C-alpha positions in Angstrom: -13.6 -30.9 -20.5 -10.0 -30.4 -19.4 -8.9 -29.2 -16.0 -5.9 -26.7 -16.3 -3.5 -25.8 -13.8 -1.6 -22.4 -13.1 1.5 -22.5 -10.8 1.5 -19.1 -9.0 4.7 -17.5 -7.6 5.2 -17.3 -3.9 3.3 -14.6 -2.1 4.0 -13.0 1.2 0.8 -12.4 3.3 0.4 -10.8 6.7 -1.8 -12.1 9.4 -3.9 -10.1 11.8 -1.1 -9.9 14.2 1.5 -8.7 11.7 3.2 -12.1 11.2 4.5 -12.6 7.5 3.7 -16.0 5.9 5.1 -17.2 2.6 2.2 -19.0 0.6 2.8 -21.1 -2.5 -0.3 -21.6 -4.4 -1.5 -23.7 -7.6 -4.9 -23.0 -9.2 -6.9 -25.8 -10.7 -9.7 -24.7 -12.9 -12.1 -25.9 -15.7 -13.8 -23.6 -18.2 -17.6 -24.3 -18.2 -18.8 -21.5 -20.3 -16.4 -21.0 -23.1 -18.3 -17.8 -24.6 -17.9 -16.0 -21.2 -14.3 -17.3 -20.6 -13.3 -15.8 -24.3 -15.5 -12.8 -24.7 -16.3 -11.4 -21.2 -12.6 -11.7 -19.8 -9.7 -10.3 -21.5 -7.0 -12.6 -19.9 -8.6 -15.5 -18.0 -5.4 -16.7 -16.4 -4.5 -13.4 -15.1 -7.9 -12.8 -13.8 -7.9 -16.0 -11.8 -4.4 -15.2 -10.5 -5.6 -11.8 -9.2 -8.8 -13.2 -7.7 -6.7 -16.0 -6.0 -4.1 -13.4 -4.6 -6.9 -11.3 -3.1 -8.8 -14.1 -1.6 -5.5 -15.6 -0.1 -4.6 -12.2 1.4 -8.3 -11.8 2.9 -8.3 -15.4 4.3 -4.8 -15.2 5.9 -5.4 -11.7 7.0 -8.1 -13.0 9.5 -5.8 -15.5 11.2 -3.9 -14.9 14.4 -0.7 -17.0 14.6 0.3 -16.4 18.2 -2.0 -16.0 21.2 
């Protein structure tokens, strides 16, 4: 199995105290189930990118930068 990489564009996210943070992300993934990756998901790379963006926004949104 081969590990693949998706280089994501920079994304601006906001913390809990409304500080904007610029995040640069790369996704490393490996397909385990080729059937699901091919027939259950229309565009695997886009789906992974969207899930990554949502997860990063959620995690960074919980942080407080200044106390």
